Structures are given as structure tokens and as C-alpha cells.
Backbone as a ProteinNet text record, in pm:
[ID]
protein_1_A
[PRIMARY]
XXXXXXXXXXXXXXXXXXXXXXXXXXXXXXXXXXXXXXXXXXXXXXXXXXXXXXXXXXXXXXXXXXXXXXXXXXXXXXXXXXXXXXXXXXXXXXXXX
[TERTIARY]
-324	-228	-137	-92.9	-7.4	-82.6	-208.8	-290	-301.6	-318.8	-326.8	-196.9	-84.8	45.6	62.6	25.7	35.6	-50.8	-176	-265.9	-214.8	-157.2	-100.8	15.4	100.2	213.4	166.3	67.5	14.3	-49.5	-127.5	-191.6	-87.4	14.2	121.5	192.6	216.7	281.1	196.4	66.1	-20.6	-30.7	-34.3	-36.6	92.4	203.4	332.4	335.1	286.7	282.4	191.8	78.7	-13.6	52.3	121	188.5	295.3	370.7	473.9	409.7	303	233.5	177.2	121.2	67.1	175.8	291.7	399.8	448.7	454.6	493.9	387.4	262.1	154.2	158.1	186.7	193.2	303.2	417.5	527.6	495.6	437.8	415.4	301.9	204.9	94.9	126.7	249.5	289.5	233.1	265.1	220.6	260.2	372.5	413.7	494.7	437.8	508.6	608	607.8	692.2	792	858	951.1	1070.9	1099.2	1215.8	1199.3	1077.5	1047.4	1090.3	1075.6	1101.5	968.4	972.5	850	870.6	760.8	753.9	677.2	724	647.8	561.6	435.4	338.8	268.2	262.1	187.9	43.7	-47.2	-189.8	-239.9	-318	-379.8	-529	-591.3	-734.7	-810.1	-901.5	-982.1	-922.2	-796.3	-733.8	-802.6	-812	-859.7	-752.7	-761.2	-665.7	-676.7	-797	-816.4	-739.4	-752.5	-682.9	-531.3	-483.3	-339.1	-283.6	-348.3	-298.3	-307.9	-410.4	-421.2	-310.4	-258.4	-148.9	-14.1	0.8	131.1	135.9	23.4	20.5	86.1	160.6	221.5	120.6	50.1	-56.9	-5	125.2	181.8	189.9	216.7	230.4	107.2	36.7	-84.5	-205.3	-302.3	-422.3	-543.9	-543.1	-658.1	-618.5	-669.4	-633.2	-678.9	-786.1	-835.3	-733.2	-662.6	-559	-442.8	-408.9	-300.7	-340.6	-464.4	-513.5	-507.7	-552.1	-547.5	-404.3	-308.1	-167.6	-118.8	-155.9	-114.9	-177.3	-302.9	-368.6	-298.3	-264	-196.2	-58.6	15.6	149.9	143.5	47.3	40.5	-42.9	-132.7	-217	-316.7	-351.2	-446.5	-568.2	-681.6	-804.7	-848.4	-923.9	-965.3	-1035.7	-1118.5	-1190	-1098.1	-977.9	-882.4	-775.5	-784.1	-686.7	-710.3	-607.5	-622.4	-512.1	-543.9	-446	-326.3	-208.1	-85.3	-17	-88.1	-26.7	70.4	174.7	269	241.7	213.5	192.4	298.6	323.9	419.7	343.5	394.3	336.2	445.3	418	522	549.4	674.2	713.9	783	778.1	845.7	992.8	1072.3	1211.2	1210.2	1286.8	1292.6	1432.2
-1481.8	-1527.9	-1412.4	-1330.6	-1218.1	-1119.1	-1102.7	-1010.9	-1061.9	-1190.7	-1250.7	-1229.1	-1248.9	-1228.5	-1082.1	-992.8	-849.8	-810.9	-856.2	-825.5	-884.5	-1001.9	-1064.4	-982.5	-934	-851.2	-718.5	-656.7	-530.2	-550.2	-656.2	-686.1	-713.8	-790	-818.2	-689.4	-602.2	-475	-391.6	-381.6	-303.2	-363.8	-494.1	-559	-529.3	-533.2	-502.3	-358.2	-263.7	-122.8	-104.9	-170	-160.5	-213.8	-325.7	-383.4	-289.2	-228.7	-133.4	-14.9	39.2	152.9	117.1	-0.7	-42.2	-53.7	-102.8	-114.7	23.3	120	254.9	322	297.6	356.3	305.7	178	121.6	189.4	212.8	279.1	424.9	494.1	637.1	667.9	578.5	602.8	554	516.6	480.3	347.5	242.6	110.1	85.6	140.5	132.3	257.3	351.2	474.1	451.4	333.3	302.8	194.1	211	110.6	91.4	187.6	178.2	72.4	29.4	-72.5	-27.4	101.1	152.5	155.8	107.3	97.7	149.2	193.6	221.2	104	51.5	-52.9	13.6	-22.3	38.8	-70.9	-53.9	-148.6	-100.5	-188.7	-156.4	-153.7	-50.3	-38.2	-67.4	-97.8	-125.8	-6.3	-33	72.1	134	101.4	155.4	100.9	185.8	143.7	179.8	118.1	153.8	302.4	354.7	496.7	584.6	554.4	632.9	624.6	502.3	479.7	546.4	523.4	576.2	727.9	784.7	931.2	995.9	923.9	977.5	968	868.7	844.4	875.3	905.8	931.1	1064.8	1067.8	1190.3	1258.4	1356.2	1420.5	1504	1531.2	1605.5	1518.3	1388.1	1300.8	1213.7	1181.5	1100	1189.9	1173.7	1257.6	1179.2	1047.9	965.9	867.9	890.4	804.4	661.2	642.3	505.8	422.6	483.2	411	375.3	467.1	441.5	329.2	332.4	226.2	91.2	87.9	-36.8	-88	1.6	-37.8	-98.5	-37	-89.1	-227.4	-243	-374	-477	-438.7	-528.2	-569.7	-476.7	-505.4	-602.2	-581.1	-659	-785.6	-790.5	-908.9	-925.7	-816.6	-820.8	-737.4	-802.4	-732.1	-645.3	-538.7	-446.9	-515.9	-614.4	-682.9	-773.2	-802.4	-887.2	-806.5	-674.1	-587.3	-593.3	-634.6	-654.5	-582.3	-542.4	-476.7	-569.4	-509.3	-584.7	-627.1	-625.7	-661.3	-551.8	-593.4	-498.9	-495.7	-375.8	-362.8	-271.3	-289.2	-206.6	-99.2	23.2	136.3	189.5	193.6	239.4	388.8	422.4	563.2	592.9	715.6	758	781.7	772.7	817.7	966.5	1008.7	1151.8	1201.6
-4484.4	-4385.5	-4340.3	-4437.5	-4403.5	-4315.5	-4343.6	-4262.3	-4119	-4101.8	-3968	-3891	-3954.6	-3890.4	-3853	-3944.5	-3917	-3797.1	-3796.1	-3684.7	-3553.1	-3559.6	-3439.1	-3384.1	-3473.2	-3429.9	-3371	-3432.9	-3383.3	-3245.7	-3231.9	-3103.3	-2995.4	-3027.7	-2932.1	-2890.6	-2985.6	-2956.6	-2859.2	-2885.3	-2797.9	-2657.6	-2648.5	-2516.9	-2441.8	-2511.3	-2451.1	-2398.4	-2478.4	-2438	-2316.4	-2314.9	-2201.3	-2074.7	-2083.3	-1966	-1911.8	-2000.9	-1957.5	-1887.6	-1945.3	-1883.4	-1746.8	-1734.1	-1604.4	-1498.7	-1536.9	-1439.1	-1394.7	-1487.5	-1449.7	-1364.5	-1395.7	-1316.8	-1173.1	-1156.7	-1022.3	-941.9	-1003.3	-933.6	-905.7	-1002.9	-986.5	-890.5	-877.1	-785.4	-645.6	-621.1	-485.8	-443.2	-514.9	-474.9	-330.4	-292.8	-153.8	-122.5	-52.2	-18.2	95.2	149.8	264.2	226.4	112.3	63.9	156	238.6	324.3	431.7	456.9	558	697.7	724.6	858.1	932.8	1054.5	1132.9	1274.8	1331.9	1475.4	1535	1645.8	1714.5	1820.4	1822	1912.8	1991.2	2123.1	2206.8	2217.9	2182.2	2183.3	2327.4	2359.2	2490.7	2480.3	2592	2594.6	2536.5	2446.4	2386.1	2262.1	2230.1	2109.3	1984.4	1883.7	1752.2	1650.6	1534.3	1429.6	1395.7	1397.6	1365.5	1464.1	1594.6	1696.9	1679.8	1661.3	1651.7	1526.2	1414.1	1286.7	1280.1	1339.9	1336.1	1418.1	1517.1	1598.3	1525.9	1436.6	1374.3	1224.6	1164.6	1021.4	988.1	879	829.5	737.7	789.1	713.8	597	593.6	481	355.7	374.9	258.3	235.5	340.7	329.9	347	260.8	269.8	320.3	303.6	340.2	449.9	568.6	682.2	660.6	584.1	560.3	484.1	388.9	315.4	407.6	497.4	592.2	688.2	735.3	824.5	753.5	627.5	551.5	540.2	518.5	508.3	640.1	752.4	883.8	907.8	870.4	884.5	797.7	675.7	582.8	635.1	690.2	741.9	859.8	948.3	1071.6	1060	964.3	948.7	1062.1	1127.3	1239.4	1200.3	1186.9	1151.6	1269.4	1243.8	1351.1	1467.4	1437.5	1545.8	1629.2	1578.1	1650.1	1723.5	1718.3	1785.1	1935.5	2010.8	2155.2	2231.4	2352.9	2440.3	2460.2	2456.9	2477.6	2348.3	2237.6	2110.5	2068.1	1998.3	1940.2	1791	1738.5	1595	1536	1409.4	1337.1	1261.5	1269	1198.4	1106	975.2	881.6	896.4	874.3	875	743.6	701.7	579.4	607	498.7	509.7	536	627.4	657.8	631.7
[MASK]
+++++++++++++++++++++++++++++++++++++++++++++++++++++++++++++++++++++++++++++++++++++++++++++++++

């Protein structure tokens, strides 16, 4: 019985440590590099794609992968690429400067 209690405490301790590490990893890997919630509003024109729009507004000094930036813009706006239409206003995140 004592061994079971000891093993339970050790297991609980390790689970606790893992949870703490995961929360720090999420923060350190930039779960959201745009925490400031600053946006540029952009009016979509005929023929625009997320790639075109994001490549014009992405900060290449801090972002290295345009696909991740595009995914973030899609996530913020809730508009899938096939639903992007001329005249829509989309938000593009900007970094604190």
C-alpha cells in the first residue's frame, strides 16, 4: 500500500512538471506573436490571394515562414482562401514597434 501511494505521488509530481513545461514552451515558442492585437485593415481587390496580401504586409525580420503568417491571418478573419472576395475587409496583424 505504501508503495502504491509513493508511486502515485511520484507520477503526480511528474505530470505536474510536464504541464508546467508545456505551458512555458507554448509561451516561448510564440503561441501568439501578435499579442498586442494591433491590426491593419485591408480591402481585398479582385484577384488578391492571401499569399499576395500577406507577402506585402509580413514582417520578414520576425517571421520566417509566410505560410504560418497566412494561417494566422485566416484564423483571425475566419475567411477561408476560397471564400476571399473583392470588397471584403480583412485584418492583418502587425507587431508592436
